[in-house]
C-alpha positions in Angstrom: 159.8 125.3 165.7 162.2 126.3 168.4 159.5 126.0 171.1 158.6 122.5 170.1 162.2 121.4 170.4 162.6 123.0 173.8 159.2 121.7 175.0 160.5 118.2 174.1 163.8 118.6 175.8 162.2 120.2 178.9 159.8 117.4 179.4 162.5 115.3 181.1 164.1 112.0 180.2 160.8 110.1 180.5 159.0 109.4 177.3 155.3 110.0 176.7 153.1 107.0 175.8 153.1 108.1 172.1 156.9 108.3 172.0 157.1 104.9 173.7 154.7 103.3 171.2 156.5 104.8 168.2 159.9 103.8 169.6 158.9 100.2 170.2 157.1 99.7 166.9 159.9 101.4 164.9 162.6 99.6 166.8 161.1 96.2 166.2 160.6 97.0 162.5 164.2 98.1 162.2 165.6 95.1 164.1 163.5 92.8 162.0 164.7 94.4 158.8 168.3 94.0 160.0 167.9 90.3 160.4 167.2 89.8 156.7 170.1 88.5 154.7 172.1 91.4 153.1 175.4 91.6 151.4 176.7 94.2 154.0 176.8 92.4 157.4 177.9 95.6 159.1 174.8 97.5 158.2 172.6 94.6 159.2 174.3 94.4 162.6 173.9 98.2 162.9 170.2 98.0 162.1 169.7 95.2 164.7 171.5 97.2 167.3 169.7 100.4 166.7 166.3 98.7 166.5 167.0 96.8 169.7 167.9 100.1 171.5 164.8 101.8 170.2 162.6 98.9 171.4 164.3 98.9 174.8 163.9 102.7 175.1 160.2 102.4 174.3 159.7 99.5 176.7 161.4 101.2 179.6 160.2 104.8 178.9 163.5 106.3 179.7 165.8 108.0 177.2 169.5 108.4 178.3 170.2 110.6 175.3 167.4 113.0 176.3 168.7 113.0 179.9 172.2 113.8 178.8 171.0 116.7 176.7 168.9 118.0 179.6 171.9 117.7 182.0 174.4 119.4 179.5 173.0 122.9 179.9 172.0 123.2 176.2 168.4 124.1 177.3 168.0 127.1 179.6 165.4 125.8 182.1 164.5 129.3 183.3 163.3 130.4 179.9 162.6 127.1 178.2 164.8 128.1 175.3 168.0 126.8 173.8 170.8 128.6 175.7 172.7 131.2 173.6 175.9 129.7 172.2 175.0 126.2 173.2 174.8 124.9 169.7 
């Protein structure tokens, strides 16, 4: 499992076509669910915001969170593993 995480993080901040498709579809579904009337307006607004971000992330193909993790030094690029003591 460790190798799949590091492979994902080492792939750069750009998303693959599969990641983009899942992000757009999931984001649109989450945003649509958030627009339904609910008693808790905060959770509805949170769902719309999170769904909108996911749809934007999928449409642009760039993930700033993935870029921040790659720039933070958590992943040791020379070995392709999570750096000791990083987590």
